[in-house]
C-alpha positions as CSV (number, residue, x, y, z in Angstrom):
1,M,8.8,1.6,-7.0
2,C,6.7,0.4,-4.1
3,N,9.4,0.7,-1.5
4,K,10.2,4.2,-2.7
5,L,13.4,3.2,-4.4
6,Q,13.5,4.6,-7.9
7,H,14.3,2.3,-10.9
8,G,14.0,3.4,-14.5
9,L,15.4,3.8,-18.0
10,I,17.0,6.9,-19.6
11,V,16.9,6.4,-23.4
12,T,19.0,8.6,-25.7
13,D,19.5,8.3,-29.5
14,N,22.3,5.7,-29.2
15,T,22.3,4.6,-25.6
16,T,20.0,3.2,-22.9
17,Y,20.9,3.8,-19.2
18,E,19.3,1.8,-16.4
19,V,18.9,3.9,-13.2
20,R,18.7,2.0,-9.8
21,P,19.5,2.8,-6.2
22,L,23.2,2.8,-5.2
23,E,22.6,0.4,-2.4
24,A,20.8,-2.1,-4.7
25,A,23.6,-1.7,-7.2
26,A,26.2,-2.5,-4.6
27,R,24.4,-5.6,-3.6
28,A,24.1,-6.7,-7.2
29,R,28.0,-6.5,-7.5
30,R,28.5,-9.0,-4.6
31,R,29.0,-12.6,-5.6
32,P,28.0,-15.4,-3.2
33,R,30.8,-17.6,-2.0
34,A,30.4,-21.2,-3.1
35,T,30.4,-23.9,-0.4
36,G,30.6,-27.6,-0.8
37,A,30.8,-29.3,-4.2
38,A,31.1,-26.9,-7.1
39,R,28.1,-26.8,-9.4
40,P,28.5,-26.5,-13.2
41,P,27.7,-23.0,-14.5
42,P,24.0,-22.7,-15.3
43,A,22.9,-22.3,-18.9
44,P,22.2,-18.6,-19.7
45,P,18.5,-17.7,-19.3
46,A,16.7,-18.3,-22.5
47,L,14.0,-16.4,-24.3
48,D,11.9,-18.5,-26.6
49,A,9.5,-18.1,-29.5
50,R,6.9,-20.5,-30.9
51,P,6.6,-20.6,-34.7
52,L,3.0,-20.6,-36.0
53,P,2.4,-23.6,-38.3
54,L,-0.1,-21.7,-40.5
55,R,-0.7,-18.0,-41.0
56,P,-4.3,-17.3,-42.0
57,Q,-5.0,-14.0,-43.8
58,P,-5.2,-10.9,-41.7
59,R,-8.6,-9.7,-40.6
60,A,-8.4,-6.7,-42.9
61,H,-6.3,-5.4,-45.8
62,P,-3.1,-3.5,-45.1
63,A,-3.4,0.2,-45.5
64,L,-1.7,1.9,-48.5
65,N,-0.3,4.6,-46.3
66,P,0.9,3.1,-43.0
67,P,1.1,5.6,-40.0
68,S,4.2,7.1,-38.7
69,V,3.4,5.6,-35.2
70,Y,2.0,2.1,-34.8
71,T,-0.3,1.8,-31.8
72,I,-0.7,-1.6,-30.1
73,E,-3.6,-1.9,-27.6
74,I,-2.5,-4.3,-24.9
75,A,-4.2,-6.1,-22.0
76,L,-1.9,-6.9,-19.0
77,F,-2.6,-9.7,-16.6
78,L,-0.6,-10.4,-13.4
79,D,-1.0,-14.0,-12.3
80,E,-1.5,-15.3,-8.8
81,A,2.2,-16.2,-8.3
82,A,3.4,-12.7,-9.3
83,Y,0.6,-11.1,-7.2
84,K,1.8,-13.0,-4.1
85,I,5.3,-11.8,-4.7
86,F,4.6,-8.1,-5.4
87,Y,1.5,-7.4,-3.3
88,P,3.5,-7.7,0.0
89,F,6.4,-5.8,-1.6
90,C,4.0,-3.0,-2.3
91,N,2.9,-2.8,1.4
92,N,-0.3,-4.8,0.6
93,N,-1.6,-1.8,-1.4
94,E,-3.1,-2.6,-4.8
95,E,-2.9,1.0,-5.9
96,D,0.9,0.9,-5.4
97,L,1.0,-2.4,-7.2
98,R,-0.8,-1.0,-10.2
99,D,1.5,2.1,-10.2
100,M,4.5,-0.3,-10.3
101,L,3.0,-2.2,-13.2
102,L,2.4,1.1,-15.1
103,A,6.0,2.1,-14.5
104,Y,7.1,-1.3,-15.8
105,I,5.0,-0.9,-19.0
106,N,6.5,2.6,-19.4
107,G,9.9,0.9,-19.3
108,V,8.9,-1.4,-22.1
109,Q,7.5,1.5,-24.0
110,A,10.8,3.4,-23.7
111,L,12.5,0.5,-25.5
112,Y,10.0,0.6,-28.4
113,Q,10.8,4.3,-28.7
114,H,14.5,3.7,-29.1
115,A,16.1,5.1,-32.3
116,S,17.7,1.7,-33.1
117,L,14.2,0.3,-33.9
118,G,13.5,2.9,-36.6
119,A,9.7,2.5,-36.6
120,R,7.8,4.1,-33.6
121,I,5.6,1.7,-31.8
122,Q,3.2,3.0,-29.1
123,L,1.8,0.6,-26.4
124,S,-1.6,1.6,-25.2
125,L,-2.8,-0.2,-22.1
126,V,-6.6,-0.8,-22.3
127,R,-6.9,-3.4,-19.5
128,L,-4.9,-4.2,-16.3
129,T,-6.0,-7.2,-14.3
130,L,-4.6,-8.5,-11.0
131,L,-5.3,-12.2,-10.7
132,R,-5.5,-12.6,-6.9
133,S,-6.3,-16.3,-7.5
134,Q,-5.5,-18.3,-10.5
135,P,-8.5,-18.7,-12.9
136,G,-9.7,-22.2,-13.6
137,G,-8.6,-22.0,-17.2
138,L,-5.0,-21.1,-16.3
139,P,-2.7,-23.8,-14.9
140,A,-0.8,-23.1,-11.7
141,H,2.2,-25.0,-13.0
142,A,4.9,-23.4,-15.1
143,E,5.4,-25.7,-18.1
144,R,5.8,-23.0,-20.8
145,G,3.9,-24.5,-23.7
146,R,0.8,-25.5,-21.7
147,L,0.8,-22.2,-19.9
148,L,1.0,-20.2,-23.1
149,D,-1.7,-22.3,-24.7
150,A,-4.0,-21.9,-21.7
151,F,-3.4,-18.1,-21.5
152,C,-4.0,-17.7,-25.3
153,A,-7.4,-19.4,-24.9
154,Y,-8.2,-17.5,-21.7
155,Q,-7.5,-14.0,-23.2
156,R,-9.3,-14.9,-26.5
157,A,-12.5,-15.8,-24.6
158,L,-12.3,-12.4,-22.8
159,N,-11.4,-10.2,-25.8
160,V,-14.0,-8.6,-28.1
161,D,-13.7,-8.8,-31.8
162,D,-14.7,-5.3,-32.7
163,D,-11.5,-3.2,-33.0
164,L,-13.5,-0.1,-32.4
165,D,-14.7,-1.3,-29.0
166,P,-12.7,0.3,-26.2
167,Q,-12.5,-3.1,-24.5
168,H,-10.7,-4.7,-27.4
169,W,-7.0,-5.4,-27.3
170,D,-4.5,-6.3,-30.0
171,M,-2.2,-8.3,-27.7
172,A,-2.5,-9.8,-24.3
173,L,0.4,-10.1,-21.9
174,L,0.7,-12.4,-18.9
175,L,3.3,-11.6,-16.3
176,S,3.9,-14.7,-14.3
177,G,5.7,-15.2,-11.0
178,L,6.3,-18.9,-11.9
179,D,9.7,-20.2,-12.9
180,L,8.9,-21.3,-16.4
181,Y,10.4,-24.5,-17.7
182,S,10.3,-26.8,-20.7
183,E,10.3,-30.6,-20.9
184,D,12.5,-32.7,-23.2
185,G,12.7,-36.4,-22.8
186,G,11.2,-36.3,-19.3
187,R,13.8,-33.7,-18.1
188,R,13.0,-30.2,-17.1
189,S,14.9,-27.1,-18.2
190,G,14.2,-24.0,-16.2
191,V,16.2,-21.5,-18.3
192,T,13.1,-20.2,-20.2
193,M,12.0,-16.7,-19.2
194,G,9.2,-16.1,-21.8
195,L,7.3,-17.5,-24.8
196,A,5.3,-16.0,-27.6
197,P,3.9,-17.1,-31.0
198,V,6.0,-15.5,-33.7
199,G,3.9,-13.1,-35.8
200,G,0.7,-13.8,-33.9
201,V,-0.4,-10.3,-33.3
202,C,-3.0,-10.1,-36.1
203,L,-4.4,-13.5,-35.2
204,P,-6.7,-13.2,-32.2
205,A,-6.0,-16.7,-30.9
206,H,-2.2,-16.2,-31.1
207,A,-1.9,-12.5,-30.0
208,C,-0.6,-13.5,-26.6
209,V,2.7,-13.4,-24.7
210,V,3.9,-15.0,-21.4
211,A,6.8,-13.5,-19.5
212,E,8.4,-14.2,-16.1
213,F,8.1,-11.4,-13.6
214,G,9.9,-11.7,-10.3
215,A,10.8,-15.4,-10.6
216,N,13.8,-17.1,-8.9
217,D,15.6,-20.3,-10.0
218,A,15.6,-23.6,-8.1
219,F,18.4,-22.3,-5.9
220,G,16.6,-19.1,-5.0
221,R,18.7,-16.9,-7.2
222,P,16.9,-14.2,-9.1
223,Y,16.7,-14.4,-12.9
224,P,17.1,-11.3,-15.0
225,S,13.3,-11.3,-15.0
226,A,13.3,-10.6,-11.3
227,G,14.4,-6.9,-11.4
228,F,13.7,-3.9,-13.5
229,T,15.6,-5.5,-16.3
230,S,12.5,-7.6,-16.7
231,V,11.3,-4.9,-19.1
232,Y,13.8,-6.4,-21.7
233,I,12.2,-9.8,-21.3
234,L,8.7,-8.5,-22.1
235,A,10.0,-6.3,-24.9
236,H,11.7,-9.3,-26.4
237,E,8.5,-11.5,-26.3
238,I,6.4,-8.7,-27.7
239,G,8.9,-8.5,-30.5
240,H,8.3,-12.2,-31.3
241,N,4.6,-11.6,-31.4
242,L,5.2,-8.8,-33.9
243,G,7.2,-11.1,-36.1
244,M,10.8,-10.7,-34.9
245,H,13.0,-13.8,-34.7
246,H,16.0,-14.3,-32.5
247,D,19.1,-12.5,-33.7
248,G,21.4,-14.9,-35.4
249,T,18.6,-17.4,-36.2
250,G,17.9,-17.3,-39.9
251,N,19.4,-13.9,-40.2
252,S,22.8,-12.2,-40.4
253,C,22.7,-10.3,-37.1
254,A,25.0,-11.2,-34.2
255,T,23.5,-13.4,-31.5
256,D,24.7,-11.1,-28.6
257,G,24.2,-7.5,-27.7
258,Y,20.6,-6.9,-28.8
259,I,17.1,-7.1,-27.3
260,M,16.2,-10.1,-29.6
261,S,19.3,-12.1,-28.6
262,P,18.3,-15.7,-27.8
263,S,19.6,-15.5,-24.3
264,R,19.8,-12.7,-21.7
265,G,22.5,-11.6,-19.3
266,T,22.1,-9.0,-16.5
267,S,23.5,-6.1,-18.5
268,G,23.7,-4.9,-22.1
269,E,21.5,-6.1,-24.9
270,A,19.6,-2.8,-24.6
271,I,19.2,-1.9,-28.3
272,W,17.5,-3.4,-31.4
273,S,19.4,-5.1,-34.1
274,P,19.2,-4.1,-37.8
275,C,17.2,-7.4,-38.3
276,S,14.6,-6.4,-35.7
277,A,14.5,-2.9,-37.3
278,R,13.7,-4.4,-40.7
279,V,10.8,-6.3,-39.3
280,A,9.5,-3.2,-37.6
281,A,9.8,-1.2,-40.8
282,N,7.7,-3.8,-42.6
283,L,4.9,-4.3,-40.1
284,E,1.5,-4.7,-41.8
285,Y,-0.8,-1.9,-40.7
286,V,-4.4,-3.2,-40.6
287,Q,-7.2,-0.7,-40.8
288,S,-10.4,-1.3,-38.9
């Protein structure tokens, strides 16, 4: 958006089309020629969820007549690493950067309006914060678990409890320019592109999502989170926070071809599975 090249989504009843400049599309089709020793193929970029050990009771009783449209009030935070990536890209103009982020959220919103989801979910942006420097409470490293924990605590301290307050949000989203990684037995894995507590949206301390935005891997290659397809990454993690699990994990849906697939390619996976639709159809609507 900032360099006047148009990216976007066209959503129809059964199909989602990504629109991007022809020149960029041509570049995306080129494959670099390997030199030297061949590397093993990298693991597919992964999208992760964190199960909640306990689920306290919701803050209010579910309504007897849930609405036809669910509105989720969101707060969006762009971390220092992502700011340093996109601010120069937007000609050092914060207004253009904010416009780009609004277009990005509109792309996520379009996915939540897709007919395959069934229920209509409306995202309402109540706060947009550009973190020009990383706050003391947020680590500058990219270990996914510690970053999520820190962001959940950070947003909880800023949020207000009164749902009627215009400064209140239901879910906080952190877009990070860091290459998220996990640690297992002292070894790092950099395939993670996002993390969210499953079903945490009605629990203020767990209504938080972290997603990569503009990150490259260790070899400088862009992840699917680096382009406009990053809208699928955030839509996926928001789905976890709403209670959706990975397709094919504890359910009968196929592991490939859907937004909630456990890994993400560079194309496809643009609709919701029947398993995700069932979760959306049974969301608990909490009245203020």
